[in-house]
N, CA, C and O atoms as a Tinker XYZ file with bonds, in Angstrom:
   524  protein
     1  N      0.815000   -1.187000    0.000000    73     2
     2  CA     0.000000    0.000000    0.000000    64     1     3
     3  C      0.866000    1.261000    0.000000    63     2     4     5
     4  O      0.499000    2.260000   -0.619000    81     3
     5  N      1.967000    1.229000    0.661000    73     3     6
     6  CA     2.801000    2.426000    0.715000    64     5     7
     7  C      3.644000    2.590000   -0.545000    63     6     8     9
     8  O      4.142000    3.685000   -0.810000    81     7
     9  N      3.813000    1.533000   -1.319000    73     7    10
    10  CA     4.664000    1.633000   -2.499000    64     9    11
    11  C      3.948000    2.340000   -3.647000    63    10    12    13
    12  O      4.280000    3.483000   -3.960000    81    11
    13  N      2.983000    1.693000   -4.274000    73    11    14
    14  CA     2.301000    2.262000   -5.433000    64    13    15
    15  C      1.222000    3.259000   -5.025000    63    14    16    17
    16  O      1.093000    4.315000   -5.645000    81    15
    17  N      0.453000    2.939000   -3.999000    73    15    18
    18  CA    -0.672000    3.785000   -3.616000    64    17    19
    19  C     -0.211000    5.178000   -3.191000    63    18    20    21
    20  O     -0.847000    6.172000   -3.542000    81    19
    21  N      0.873000    5.258000   -2.452000    73    19    22
    22  CA     1.363000    6.569000   -2.013000    64    21    23
    23  C      1.817000    7.414000   -3.195000    63    22    24    25
    24  O      1.631000    8.630000   -3.191000    81    23
    25  N      2.407000    6.790000   -4.198000    73    23    26
    26  CA     2.808000    7.530000   -5.392000    64    25    27
    27  C      1.595000    8.070000   -6.131000    63    26    28    29
    28  O      1.609000    9.206000   -6.604000    81    27
    29  N      0.551000    7.268000   -6.233000    73    27    30
    30  CA    -0.668000    7.705000   -6.902000    64    29    31
    31  C     -1.296000    8.885000   -6.167000    63    30    32    33
    32  O     -1.758000    9.833000   -6.802000    81    31
    33  N     -1.317000    8.837000   -4.851000    73    31    34
    34  CA    -1.888000    9.930000   -4.061000    64    33    35
    35  C     -1.076000   11.212000   -4.256000    63    34    36    37
    36  O     -1.656000   12.290000   -4.392000    81    35
    37  N      0.238000   11.114000   -4.271000    73    35    38
    38  CA     1.085000   12.292000   -4.463000    64    37    39
    39  C      0.868000   12.885000   -5.858000    63    38    40    41
    40  O      0.736000   14.101000   -5.998000    81    39
    41  N      0.830000   12.046000   -6.877000    73    39    42
    42  CA     0.609000   12.532000   -8.238000    64    41    43
    43  C     -0.775000   13.175000   -8.349000    63    42    44    45
    44  O     -0.917000   14.222000   -8.981000    81    43
    45  N     -1.783000   12.570000   -7.750000    73    43    46
    46  CA    -3.130000   13.134000   -7.771000    64    45    47
    47  C     -3.149000   14.523000   -7.113000    63    46    48    49
    48  O     -3.754000   15.455000   -7.643000    81    47
    49  N     -2.494000   14.652000   -5.972000    73    47    50
    50  CA    -2.443000   15.946000   -5.280000    64    49    51
    51  C     -1.716000   16.991000   -6.127000    63    50    52    53
    52  O     -2.141000   18.145000   -6.180000    81    51
    53  N     -0.634000   16.601000   -6.784000    73    51    54
    54  CA     0.090000   17.530000   -7.651000    64    53    55
    55  C     -0.772000   17.974000   -8.832000    63    54    56    57
    56  O     -0.809000   19.157000   -9.173000    81    55
    57  N     -1.462000   17.022000   -9.451000    73    55    58
    58  CA    -2.325000   17.354000  -10.581000    64    57    59
    59  C     -3.452000   18.275000  -10.129000    63    58    60    61
    60  O     -3.769000   19.250000  -10.811000    81    59
    61  N     -4.044000   17.979000   -9.010000    73    59    62
    62  CA    -5.152000   18.776000   -8.489000    64    61    63
    63  C     -4.740000   20.221000   -8.235000    63    62    64    65
    64  O     -5.517000   21.140000   -8.491000    81    63
    65  N     -3.544000   20.425000   -7.741000    73    63    66
    66  CA    -3.084000   21.775000   -7.421000    64    65    67
    67  C     -2.399000   22.487000   -8.582000    63    66    68    69
    68  O     -2.181000   23.697000   -8.518000    81    67
    69  N     -2.055000   21.755000   -9.644000    73    67    70
    70  CA    -1.342000   22.351000  -10.768000    64    69    71
    71  C     -2.269000   22.720000  -11.920000    63    70    72    73
    72  O     -2.093000   23.764000  -12.548000    81    71
    73  N     -3.242000   21.881000  -12.199000    73    71    74
    74  CA    -4.126000   22.109000  -13.340000    64    73    75
    75  C     -5.276000   23.027000  -12.934000    63    74    76    77
    76  O     -6.389000   22.577000  -12.662000    81    75
    77  N     -4.977000   24.316000  -12.901000    73    75    78
    78  CA    -5.960000   25.281000  -12.420000    64    77    79
    79  C     -6.662000   26.033000  -13.548000    63    78    80    81
    80  O     -7.657000   26.715000  -13.301000    81    79
    81  N     -6.165000   25.924000  -14.777000    73    79    82
    82  CA    -6.808000   26.592000  -15.903000    64    81    83
    83  C     -7.124000   25.577000  -16.988000    63    82    84    85
    84  O     -6.579000   24.473000  -17.001000    81    83
    85  N     -8.002000   25.955000  -17.888000    73    83    86
    86  CA    -8.369000   25.066000  -18.994000    64    85    87
    87  C     -7.165000   24.800000  -19.901000    63    86    88    89
    88  O     -6.983000   23.679000  -20.377000    81    87
    89  N     -6.350000   25.818000  -20.139000    73    87    90
    90  CA    -5.185000   25.651000  -21.001000    64    89    91
    91  C     -4.203000   24.633000  -20.407000    63    90    92    93
    92  O     -3.683000   23.785000  -21.132000    81    91
    93  N     -3.950000   24.709000  -19.120000    73    91    94
    94  CA    -3.052000   23.741000  -18.472000    64    93    95
    95  C     -3.621000   22.333000  -18.560000    63    94    96    97
    96  O     -2.890000   21.372000  -18.801000    81    95
    97  N     -4.940000   22.219000  -18.362000    73    95    98
    98  CA    -5.570000   20.899000  -18.445000    64    97    99
    99  C     -5.440000   20.322000  -19.850000    63    98   100   101
   100  O     -5.120000   19.144000  -20.004000    81    99
   101  N     -5.685000   21.137000  -20.878000    73    99   102
   102  CA    -5.561000   20.661000  -22.260000    64   101   103
   103  C     -4.124000   20.260000  -22.579000    63   102   104   105
   104  O     -3.893000   19.265000  -23.266000    81   103
   105  N     -3.165000   21.028000  -22.087000    73   103   106
   106  CA    -1.759000   20.674000  -22.306000    64   105   107
   107  C     -1.412000   19.367000  -21.603000    63   106   108   109
   108  O     -0.689000   18.539000  -22.158000    81   107
   109  N     -1.916000   19.176000  -20.396000    73   107   110
   110  CA    -1.663000   17.953000  -19.643000    64   109   111
   111  C     -2.247000   16.746000  -20.373000    63   110   112   113
   112  O     -1.580000   15.721000  -20.518000    81   111
   113  N     -3.489000   16.867000  -20.832000    73   111   114
   114  CA    -4.132000   15.762000  -21.552000    64   113   115
   115  C     -3.357000   15.442000  -22.825000    63   114   116   117
   116  O     -3.166000   14.272000  -23.157000    81   115
   117  N     -2.911000   16.470000  -23.536000    73   115   118
   118  CA    -2.139000   16.243000  -24.761000    64   117   119
   119  C     -0.842000   15.508000  -24.474000    63   118   120   121
   120  O     -0.486000   14.580000  -25.201000    81   119
   121  N     -0.136000   15.902000  -23.434000    73   119   122
   122  CA     1.125000   15.234000  -23.081000    64   121   123
   123  C      0.876000   13.779000  -22.677000    63   122   124   125
   124  O      1.623000   12.889000  -23.081000    81   123
   125  N     -0.167000   13.534000  -21.884000    73   123   126
   126  CA    -0.468000   12.169000  -21.456000    64   125   127
   127  C     -0.825000   11.292000  -22.655000    63   126   128   129
   128  O     -0.370000   10.153000  -22.752000    81   127
   129  N     -1.637000   11.822000  -23.564000    73   127   130
   130  CA    -2.051000   11.040000  -24.737000    64   129   131
   131  C     -0.863000   10.786000  -25.664000    63   130   132   133
   132  O     -0.719000    9.687000  -26.198000    81   131
   133  N     -0.014000   11.791000  -25.858000    73   131   134
   134  CA     1.170000   11.579000  -26.696000    64   133   135
   135  C      2.114000   10.554000  -26.073000    63   134   136   137
   136  O      2.716000    9.754000  -26.788000    81   135
   137  N      2.246000   10.571000  -24.756000    73   135   138
   138  CA     3.098000    9.594000  -24.071000    64   137   139
   139  C      2.546000    8.179000  -24.224000    63   138   140   141
   140  O      3.296000    7.238000  -24.486000    81   139
   141  N      1.247000    8.037000  -24.060000    73   139   142
   142  CA     0.625000    6.723000  -24.214000    64   141   143
   143  C      0.724000    6.252000  -25.668000    63   142   144   145
   144  O      0.903000    5.062000  -25.929000    81   143
   145  N      0.609000    7.184000  -26.602000    73   143   146
   146  CA     0.754000    6.831000  -28.015000    64   145   147
   147  C      2.166000    6.359000  -28.320000    63   146   148   149
   148  O      2.360000    5.436000  -29.111000    81   147
   149  N      3.157000    6.994000  -27.690000    73   147   150
   150  CA     4.543000    6.552000  -27.875000    64   149   151
   151  C      4.725000    5.110000  -27.396000    63   150   152   153
   152  O      5.356000    4.296000  -28.072000    81   151
   153  N      4.169000    4.807000  -26.231000    73   151   154
   154  CA     4.260000    3.441000  -25.703000    64   153   155
   155  C      3.572000    2.470000  -26.662000    63   154   156   157
   156  O      4.067000    1.365000  -26.887000    81   155
   157  N      2.437000    2.876000  -27.225000    73   155   158
   158  CA     1.714000    2.006000  -28.156000    64   157   159
   159  C      2.514000    1.781000  -29.436000    63   158   160   161
   160  O      2.595000    0.655000  -29.927000    81   159
   161  N      3.102000    2.842000  -29.976000    73   159   162
   162  CA     3.911000    2.688000  -31.197000    64   161   163
   163  C      5.096000    1.774000  -30.919000    63   162   164   165
   164  O      5.410000    0.906000  -31.733000    81   163
   165  N      5.757000    1.958000  -29.782000    73   163   166
   166  CA     6.885000    1.093000  -29.424000    64   165   167
   167  C      6.436000   -0.357000  -29.274000    63   166   168   169
   168  O      7.145000   -1.272000  -29.691000    81   167
   169  N      5.265000   -0.570000  -28.683000    73   167   170
   170  CA     4.749000   -1.926000  -28.510000    64   169   171
   171  C      4.444000   -2.574000  -29.860000    63   170   172   173
   172  O      4.730000   -3.755000  -30.057000    81   171
   173  N      3.871000   -1.818000  -30.780000    73   171   174
   174  CA     3.554000   -2.372000  -32.104000    64   173   175
   175  C      4.833000   -2.704000  -32.860000    63   174   176   177
   176  O      4.908000   -3.733000  -33.530000    81   175
   177  N      5.834000   -1.845000  -32.758000    73   175   178
   178  CA     7.129000   -2.126000  -33.404000    64   177   179
   179  C      7.753000   -3.381000  -32.788000    63   178   180   181
   180  O      8.272000   -4.233000  -33.509000    81   179
   181  N      7.704000   -3.494000  -31.463000    73   179   182
   182  CA     8.235000   -4.693000  -30.799000    64   181   183
   183  C      7.501000   -5.943000  -31.249000    63   182   184   185
   184  O      8.118000   -6.990000  -31.446000    81   183
   185  N      6.188000   -5.842000  -31.413000    73   183   186
   186  CA     5.416000   -6.997000  -31.878000    64   185   187
   187  C      5.850000   -7.388000  -33.287000    63   186   188   189
   188  O      5.989000   -8.573000  -33.594000    81   187
   189  N      6.064000   -6.391000  -34.141000    73   187   190
   190  CA     6.517000   -6.667000  -35.502000    64   189   191
   191  C      7.901000   -7.303000  -35.540000    63   190   192   193
   192  O      8.191000   -8.131000  -36.404000    81   191
   193  N      8.755000   -6.908000  -34.591000    73   191   194
   194  CA    10.103000   -7.481000  -34.525000    64   193   195
   195  C     10.143000   -8.818000  -33.788000    63   194   196   197
   196  O     11.144000   -9.533000  -33.843000    81   195
   197  N      9.060000   -9.150000  -33.102000    73   195   198
   198  CA     8.994000  -10.414000  -32.378000    64   197   199
   199  C      9.659000  -10.381000  -31.013000    63   198   200   201
   200  O     10.021000  -11.431000  -30.481000    81   199
   201  N      9.825000   -9.196000  -30.434000    73   199   202
   202  CA    10.420000   -9.078000  -29.100000    64   201   203
   203  C      9.345000   -8.671000  -28.096000    63   202   204   205
   204  O      8.300000   -8.139000  -28.471000    81   203
   205  N      9.612000   -8.924000  -26.833000    73   203   206
   206  CA     8.679000   -8.631000  -25.732000    64   205   207
   207  C      7.349000   -9.365000  -25.912000    63   206   208   209
   208  O      6.280000   -8.799000  -25.684000    81   207
   209  N      7.431000  -10.609000  -26.315000    73   207   210
   210  CA     6.227000  -11.424000  -26.450000    64   209   211
   211  C      6.196000  -12.455000  -25.332000    63   210   212   213
   212  O      7.239000  -12.956000  -24.912000    81   211
   213  N      5.006000  -12.769000  -24.856000    73   211   214
   214  CA     4.834000  -13.812000  -23.852000    64   213   215
   215  C      4.032000  -14.937000  -24.471000    63   214   216   217
   216  O      3.946000  -15.028000  -25.695000    81   215
   217  N      3.448000  -15.788000  -23.663000    73   215   218
   218  CA     2.791000  -16.992000  -24.148000    64   217   219
   219  C      1.873000  -16.731000  -25.337000    63   218   220   221
   220  O      1.120000  -15.758000  -25.358000    81   219
   221  N      1.949000  -17.598000  -26.301000    73   219   222
   222  CA     1.123000  -17.581000  -27.509000    64   221   223
   223  C      1.211000  -16.246000  -28.259000    63   222   224   225
   224  O      0.203000  -15.739000  -28.752000    81   223
   225  N      2.402000  -15.690000  -28.338000    73   223   226
   226  CA     2.675000  -14.457000  -29.078000    64   225   227
   227  C      1.837000  -13.263000  -28.637000    63   226   228   229
   228  O      1.445000  -12.436000  -29.460000    81   227
   229  N      1.563000  -13.173000  -27.339000    73   227   230
   230  CA     0.877000  -11.993000  -26.804000    64   229   231
   231  C      1.902000  -10.902000  -26.575000    63   230   232   233
   232  O      3.018000  -11.168000  -26.127000    81   231
   233  N      1.524000   -9.687000  -26.882000    73   231   234
   234  CA     2.402000   -8.547000  -26.687000    64   233   235
   235  C      2.506000   -8.235000  -25.210000    63   234   236   237
   236  O      1.497000   -8.011000  -24.543000    81   235
   237  N      3.725000   -8.221000  -24.699000    73   235   238
   238  CA     3.949000   -7.933000  -23.287000    64   237   239
   239  C      4.040000   -6.429000  -23.078000    63   238   240   241
   240  O      4.472000   -5.695000  -23.967000    81   239
   241  N      3.639000   -5.984000  -21.920000    73   239   242
   242  CA     3.749000   -4.569000  -21.601000    64   241   243
   243  C      5.195000   -4.147000  -21.410000    63   242   244   245
   244  O      6.103000   -4.978000  -21.382000    81   243
   245  N      5.391000   -2.865000  -21.282000    73   243   246
   246  CA     6.735000   -2.305000  -21.185000    64   245   247
   247  C      7.198000   -2.122000  -19.750000    63   246   248   249
   248  O      8.282000   -1.583000  -19.529000    81   247
   249  N      6.421000   -2.549000  -18.774000    73   247   250
   250  CA     6.777000   -2.378000  -17.373000    64   249   251
   251  C      5.922000   -1.306000  -16.732000    63   250   252   253
   252  O      5.241000   -0.552000  -17.427000    81   251
   253  N      5.952000   -1.233000  -15.419000    73   251   254
   254  CA     5.153000   -0.240000  -14.699000    64   253   255
   255  C      3.671000   -0.502000  -14.857000    63   254   256   257
   256  O      3.210000   -1.625000  -14.648000    81   255
   257  N      2.918000    0.529000  -15.225000    73   255   258
   258  CA     1.474000    0.369000  -15.441000    64   257   259
   259  C      1.169000   -0.517000  -16.637000    63   258   260   261
   260  O      0.058000   -1.031000  -16.765000    81   259
   261  N      2.138000   -0.695000  -17.504000    73   259   262
   262  CA     1.969000   -1.519000  -18.692000    64   261   263
   263  C      2.683000   -2.858000  -18.514000    63   262   264   265
   264  O      3.215000   -3.412000  -19.476000    81   263
   265  N      2.696000   -3.376000  -17.286000    73   263   266
   266  CA     3.515000   -4.517000  -16.924000    64   265   267
   267  C      3.158000   -5.834000  -17.573000    63   266   268   269
   268  O      4.052000   -6.633000  -17.853000    81   267
   269  N      1.890000   -6.091000  -17.824000    73   267   270
   270  CA     1.519000   -7.338000  -18.482000    64   269   271
   271  C      0.519000   -7.029000  -19.588000    63   270   272   273
   272  O      0.012000   -5.909000  -19.650000    81   271
   273  N      0.218000   -7.987000  -20.463000    73   271   274
   274  CA    -0.652000   -7.696000  -21.607000    64   273   275
   275  C     -2.029000   -7.147000  -21.220000    63   274   276   277
   276  O     -2.546000   -6.256000  -21.892000    81   275
   277  N     -2.620000   -7.666000  -20.153000    73   275   278
   278  CA    -3.950000   -7.202000  -19.762000    64   277   279
   279  C     -3.924000   -5.769000  -19.247000    63   278   280   281
   280  O     -4.784000   -4.965000  -19.606000    81   279
   281  N     -2.939000   -5.442000  -18.406000    73   279   282
   282  CA    -2.819000   -4.077000  -17.900000    64   281   283
   283  C     -2.542000   -3.096000  -19.033000    63   282   284   285
   284  O     -3.103000   -2.001000  -19.069000    81   283
   285  N     -1.679000   -3.492000  -19.950000    73   283   286
   286  CA    -1.359000   -2.624000  -21.071000    64   285   287
   287  C     -2.600000   -2.363000  -21.922000    63   286   288   289
   288  O     -2.870000   -1.221000  -22.292000    81   287
   289  N     -3.347000   -3.409000  -22.229000    73   287   290
   290  CA    -4.539000   -3.258000  -23.067000    64   289   291
   291  C     -5.584000   -2.369000  -22.391000    63   290   292   293
   292  O     -6.191000   -1.522000  -23.046000    81   291
   293  N     -5.794000   -2.552000  -21.109000    73   291   294
   294  CA    -6.794000   -1.748000  -20.414000    64   293   295
   295  C     -6.367000   -0.291000  -20.303000    63   294   296   297
   296  O     -7.215000    0.598000  -20.373000    81   295
   297  N     -5.080000   -0.023000  -20.133000    73   295   298
   298  CA    -4.603000    1.361000  -20.140000    64   297   299
   299  C     -4.754000    1.986000  -21.518000    63   298   300   301
   300  O     -5.108000    3.159000  -21.636000    81   299
   301  N     -4.488000    1.211000  -22.553000    73   299   302
   302  CA    -4.673000    1.724000  -23.915000    64   301   303
   303  C     -6.142000    2.035000  -24.186000    63   302   304   305
   304  O     -6.460000    3.042000  -24.818000    81   303
   305  N     -7.031000    1.177000  -23.711000    73   303   306
   306  CA    -8.472000    1.419000  -23.873000    64   305   307
   307  C     -8.883000    2.687000  -23.132000    63   306   308   309
   308  O     -9.717000    3.451000  -23.619000    81   307
   309  N     -8.304000    2.909000  -21.965000    73   307   310
   310  CA    -8.663000    4.088000  -21.170000    64   309   311
   311  C     -8.224000    5.383000  -21.855000    63   310   312   313
   312  O     -8.915000    6.396000  -21.751000    81   311
   313  N     -7.087000    5.366000  -22.553000    73   311   314
   314  CA    -6.582000    6.584000  -23.164000    64   313   315
   315  C     -6.984000    6.757000  -24.622000    63   314   316   317
   316  O     -6.760000    7.823000  -25.195000    81   315
   317  N     -7.570000    5.735000  -25.232000    73   315   318
   318  CA    -7.972000    5.831000  -26.634000    64   317   319
   319  C     -9.027000    6.907000  -26.881000    63   318   320   321
   320  O     -8.887000    7.650000  -27.852000    81   319
   321  N    -10.081000    7.040000  -26.058000    73   319   322
   322  CA   -11.046000    8.117000  -26.319000    64   321   323
   323  C    -10.417000    9.503000  -26.219000    63   322   324   325
   324  O    -10.750000   10.398000  -26.995000    81   323
   325  N     -9.507000    9.677000  -25.259000    73   323   326
   326  CA    -8.817000   10.968000  -25.154000    64   325   327
   327  C     -7.976000   11.238000  -26.394000    63   326   328   329
   328  O     -7.916000   12.370000  -26.874000    81   327
   329  N     -7.327000   10.197000  -26.915000    73   327   330
   330  CA    -6.514000   10.364000  -28.121000    64   329   331
   331  C     -7.386000   10.775000  -29.301000    63   330   332   333
   332  O     -6.996000   11.635000  -30.092000    81   331
   333  N     -8.548000   10.174000  -29.422000    73   331   334
   334  CA    -9.448000   10.516000  -30.521000    64   333   335
   335  C     -9.948000   11.953000  -30.374000    63   334   336   337
   336  O     -9.993000   12.695000  -31.355000    81   335
   337  N    -10.320000   12.344000  -29.171000    73   335   338
   338  CA   -10.826000   13.701000  -28.948000    64   337   339
   339  C     -9.742000   14.744000  -29.192000    63   338   340   341
   340  O     -9.997000   15.760000  -29.840000    81   339
   341  N     -8.539000   14.507000  -28.681000    73   339   342
   342  CA    -7.445000   15.460000  -28.895000    64   341   343
   343  C     -7.101000   15.529000  -30.379000    63   342   344   345
   344  O     -6.777000   16.600000  -30.891000    81   343
   345  N     -7.169000   14.394000  -31.070000    73   343   346
   346  CA    -6.876000   14.370000  -32.498000    64   345   347
   347  C     -7.901000   15.205000  -33.282000    63   346   348   349
   348  O     -7.555000   15.806000  -34.299000    81   347
   349  N     -9.135000   15.245000  -32.824000    73   347   350
   350  CA   -10.181000   15.973000  -33.539000    64   349   351
   351  C    -10.255000   17.454000  -33.171000    63   350   352   353
   352  O    -11.021000   18.196000  -33.785000    81   351
   353  N     -9.467000   17.906000  -32.169000    73   351   354
   354  CA    -9.443000   19.324000  -31.816000    64   353   355
   355  C     -8.958000   20.141000  -33.006000    63   354   356   357
   356  O     -8.157000   19.671000  -33.814000    81   355
   357  N     -9.445000   21.348000  -33.099000    73   355   358
   358  CA    -8.991000   22.250000  -34.165000    64   357   359
   359  C     -7.570000   22.715000  -33.897000    63   358   360   361
   360  O     -7.110000   22.755000  -32.756000    81   359
   361  N     -6.879000   23.070000  -34.992000    73   359   362
   362  CA    -5.517000   23.584000  -34.853000    64   361   363
   363  C     -4.496000   22.493000  -34.583000    63   362   364   365
   364  O     -4.817000   21.305000  -34.626000    81   363
   365  N     -3.298000   22.890000  -34.311000    73   363   366
   366  CA    -2.174000   22.014000  -33.980000    64   365   367
   367  C     -2.045000   20.830000  -34.939000    63   366   368   369
   368  O     -2.245000   19.689000  -34.521000    81   367
   369  N     -1.717000   21.065000  -36.209000    73   367   370
   370  CA    -1.662000   19.975000  -37.184000    64   369   371
   371  C     -0.592000   18.926000  -36.866000    63   370   372   373
   372  O     -0.769000   17.753000  -37.194000    81   371
   373  N      0.514000   19.331000  -36.233000    73   371   374
   374  CA     1.556000   18.357000  -35.899000    64   373   375
   375  C      1.052000   17.376000  -34.848000    63   374   376   377
   376  O      1.284000   16.172000  -34.957000    81   375
   377  N      0.366000   17.887000  -33.832000    73   375   378
   378  CA    -0.195000   17.014000  -32.795000    64   377   379
   379  C     -1.271000   16.125000  -33.388000    63   378   380   381
   380  O     -1.339000   14.937000  -33.072000    81   379
   381  N     -2.113000   16.688000  -34.245000    73   379   382
   382  CA    -3.185000   15.898000  -34.862000    64   381   383
   383  C     -2.629000   14.770000  -35.721000    63   382   384   385
   384  O     -3.126000   13.644000  -35.674000    81   383
   385  N     -1.597000   15.071000  -36.505000    73   383   386
   386  CA    -0.982000   14.045000  -37.338000    64   385   387
   387  C     -0.309000   12.953000  -36.519000    63   386   388   389
   388  O     -0.407000   11.767000  -36.835000    81   387
   389  N      0.377000   13.377000  -35.461000    73   387   390
   390  CA     1.034000   12.409000  -34.580000    64   389   391
   391  C      0.001000   11.512000  -33.908000    63   390   392   393
   392  O      0.199000   10.303000  -33.791000    81   391
   393  N     -1.097000   12.109000  -33.471000    73   391   394
   394  CA    -2.123000   11.314000  -32.799000    64   393   395
   395  C     -2.921000   10.442000  -33.759000    63   394   396   397
   396  O     -3.497000    9.439000  -33.337000    81   395
   397  N     -2.967000   10.798000  -35.033000    73   395   398
   398  CA    -3.605000    9.909000  -36.007000    64   397   399
   399  C     -2.836000    8.584000  -36.063000    63   398   400   401
   400  O     -3.434000    7.508000  -36.093000    81   399
   401  N     -1.528000    8.677000  -36.076000    73   399   402
   402  CA    -0.689000    7.476000  -36.037000    64   401   403
   403  C     -0.801000    6.805000  -34.674000    63   402   404   405
   404  O     -0.910000    5.582000  -34.581000    81   403
   405  N     -0.774000    7.617000  -33.615000    73   403   406
   406  CA    -0.860000    7.082000  -32.261000    64   405   407
   407  C     -2.161000    6.369000  -31.977000    63   406   408   409
   408  O     -2.171000    5.351000  -31.285000    81   407
   409  N     -3.269000    6.888000  -32.504000    73   407   410
   410  CA    -4.572000    6.249000  -32.304000    64   409   411
   411  C     -4.607000    4.876000  -32.956000    63   410   412   413
   412  O     -5.105000    3.917000  -32.367000    81   411
   413  N     -4.086000    4.780000  -34.160000    73   411   414
   414  CA    -4.012000    3.477000  -34.829000    64   413   415
   415  C     -3.103000    2.523000  -34.054000    63   414   416   417
   416  O     -3.389000    1.331000  -33.950000    81   415
   417  N     -2.015000    3.051000  -33.517000    73   415   418
   418  CA    -1.097000    2.222000  -32.727000    64   417   419
   419  C     -1.762000    1.758000  -31.432000    63   418   420   421
   420  O     -1.540000    0.628000  -30.998000    81   419
   421  N     -2.574000    2.614000  -30.809000    73   419   422
   422  CA    -3.295000    2.205000  -29.595000    64   421   423
   423  C     -4.220000    1.025000  -29.893000    63   422   424   425
   424  O     -4.249000    0.046000  -29.147000    81   423
   425  N     -4.966000    1.124000  -30.977000    73   423   426
   426  CA    -5.876000    0.030000  -31.345000    64   425   427
   427  C     -5.081000   -1.234000  -31.665000    63   426   428   429
   428  O     -5.450000   -2.327000  -31.235000    81   427
   429  N     -3.995000   -1.086000  -32.416000    73   427   430
   430  CA    -3.177000   -2.253000  -32.770000    64   429   431
   431  C     -2.558000   -2.887000  -31.523000    63   430   432   433
   432  O     -2.495000   -4.112000  -31.427000    81   431
   433  N     -2.104000   -2.082000  -30.576000    73   431   434
   434  CA    -1.511000   -2.625000  -29.346000    64   433   435
   435  C     -2.553000   -3.395000  -28.542000    63   434   436   437
   436  O     -2.235000   -4.428000  -27.952000    81   435
   437  N     -3.788000   -2.910000  -28.511000    73   435   438
   438  CA    -4.859000   -3.628000  -27.812000    64   437   439
   439  C     -5.104000   -4.974000  -28.479000    63   438   440   441
   440  O     -5.251000   -5.993000  -27.804000    81   439
   441  N     -5.145000   -4.972000  -29.793000    73   439   442
   442  CA    -5.396000   -6.223000  -30.532000    64   441   443
   443  C     -4.226000   -7.187000  -30.378000    63   442   444   445
   444  O     -4.436000   -8.381000  -30.161000    81   443
   445  N     -2.985000   -6.681000  -30.487000    73   443   446
   446  CA    -1.805000   -7.542000  -30.394000    64   445   447
   447  C     -1.580000   -8.089000  -28.991000    63   446   448   449
   448  O     -0.885000   -9.091000  -28.825000    81   447
   449  N     -2.158000   -7.444000  -27.979000    73   447   450
   450  CA    -2.015000   -7.967000  -26.620000    64   449   451
   451  C     -2.846000   -9.233000  -26.427000    63   450   452   453
   452  O     -2.602000  -10.008000  -25.502000    81   451
   453  N     -3.820000   -9.437000  -27.297000    73   451   454
   454  CA    -4.715000  -10.596000  -27.241000    64   453   455
   455  C     -5.377000  -10.725000  -25.880000    63   454   456   457
   456  O     -5.536000  -11.823000  -25.348000    81   455
   457  N     -5.756000   -9.583000  -25.331000    73   455   458
   458  CA    -6.412000   -9.530000  -24.031000    64   457   459
   459  C     -7.925000   -9.545000  -24.234000    63   458   460   461
   460  O     -8.468000   -8.705000  -24.952000    81   459
   461  N     -8.598000  -10.492000  -23.607000    73   459   462
   462  CA   -10.064000  -10.568000  -23.734000    64   461   463
   463  C    -10.712000   -9.342000  -23.112000    63   462   464   465
   464  O    -11.637000   -8.768000  -23.686000    81   463
   465  N    -10.231000   -8.936000  -21.938000    73   463   466
   466  CA   -10.778000   -7.747000  -21.288000    64   465   467
   467  C    -10.504000   -6.487000  -22.100000    63   466   468   469
   468  O    -11.358000   -5.605000  -22.186000    81   467
   469  N     -9.325000   -6.401000  -22.693000    73   467   470
   470  CA    -8.995000   -5.260000  -23.534000    64   469   471
   471  C     -9.873000   -5.189000  -24.768000    63   470   472   473
   472  O    -10.291000   -4.107000  -25.179000    81   471
   473  N    -10.156000   -6.352000  -25.363000    73   471   474
   474  CA   -11.025000   -6.385000  -26.541000    64   473   475
   475  C    -12.446000   -5.979000  -26.186000    63   474   476   477
   476  O    -13.068000   -5.199000  -26.907000    81   475
   477  N    -12.964000   -6.505000  -25.080000    73   475   478
   478  CA   -14.313000   -6.110000  -24.649000    64   477   479
   479  C    -14.360000   -4.624000  -24.302000    63   478   480   481
   480  O    -15.329000   -3.939000  -24.629000    81   479
   481  N    -13.321000   -4.128000  -23.645000    73   479   482
   482  CA   -13.250000   -2.705000  -23.335000    64   481   483
   483  C    -13.190000   -1.851000  -24.593000    63   482   484   485
   484  O    -13.812000   -0.790000  -24.657000    81   483
   485  N    -12.440000   -2.312000  -25.597000    73   483   486
   486  CA   -12.346000   -1.591000  -26.864000    64   485   487
   487  C    -13.705000   -1.515000  -27.541000    63   486   488   489
   488  O    -14.102000   -0.451000  -28.016000    81   487
   489  N    -14.420000   -2.632000  -27.589000    73   487   490
   490  CA   -15.743000   -2.643000  -28.209000    64   489   491
   491  C    -16.721000   -1.754000  -27.456000    63   490   492   493
   492  O    -17.488000   -1.016000  -28.074000    81   491
   493  N    -16.703000   -1.818000  -26.122000    73   491   494
   494  CA   -17.592000   -0.978000  -25.326000    64   493   495
   495  C    -17.248000    0.495000  -25.490000    63   494   496   497
   496  O    -18.142000    1.334000  -25.595000    81   495
   497  N    -15.966000    0.813000  -25.512000    73   495   498
   498  CA   -15.538000    2.202000  -25.656000    64   497   499
   499  C    -15.945000    2.752000  -27.007000    63   498   500   501
   500  O    -16.402000    3.892000  -27.098000    81   499
   501  N    -15.788000    1.963000  -28.058000    73   499   502
   502  CA   -16.186000    2.416000  -29.400000    64   501   503
   503  C    -17.693000    2.637000  -29.451000    63   502   504   505
   504  O    -18.156000    3.619000  -30.032000    81   503
   505  N    -18.464000    1.727000  -28.846000    73   503   506
   506  CA   -19.918000    1.882000  -28.847000    64   505   507
   507  C    -20.332000    3.160000  -28.119000    63   506   508   509
   508  O    -21.186000    3.901000  -28.606000    81   507
   509  N    -19.734000    3.420000  -26.959000    73   507   510
   510  CA   -20.083000    4.627000  -26.199000    64   509   511
   511  C    -19.622000    5.876000  -26.941000    63   510   512   513
   512  O    -20.342000    6.874000  -26.971000    81   511
   513  N    -18.449000    5.839000  -27.533000    73   511   514
   514  CA   -17.938000    7.002000  -28.249000    64   513   515
   515  C    -18.800000    7.307000  -29.485000    63   514   516   517
   516  O    -19.035000    8.474000  -29.799000    81   515
   517  N    -19.263000    6.284000  -30.174000    73   515   518
   518  CA   -20.131000    6.496000  -31.328000    64   517   519
   519  C    -21.518000    6.981000  -30.924000    63   518   520   521
   520  O    -22.167000    7.734000  -31.649000    81   519
   521  N    -21.953000    6.536000  -29.760000    73   519   522
   522  CA   -23.278000    6.961000  -29.273000    64   521   523
   523  C    -23.284000    8.444000  -28.967000    63   522   524
   524  O    -24.308000    8.983000  -28.548000    81   523
């Protein structure tokens, strides 16, 4: 409880006290989505190269919150709607182009993880986002 939970509480307190304007919040969301997209692109490249695979050619996570295929897939599902929304924002063509690639990589990483929960989460997220 003191290892991971205390870090989460500290980060939450920092975010709560730092993101005081809409501009800061949008910048924070953009950085988080770009970071998650980077992890997804790296995971897809690793899958293509045949490295970081576990049983039955499942894509393994990169460590930390992405430690195993199921955790990685569920984190990708959680950040995919944000990636789509940030990608559709007006302006910032470089960010939009990067996130177009990142969004595809997020979906591919979820599929390559072969996680049943990740697949169900992806389908549910797409249904809610389309609704």
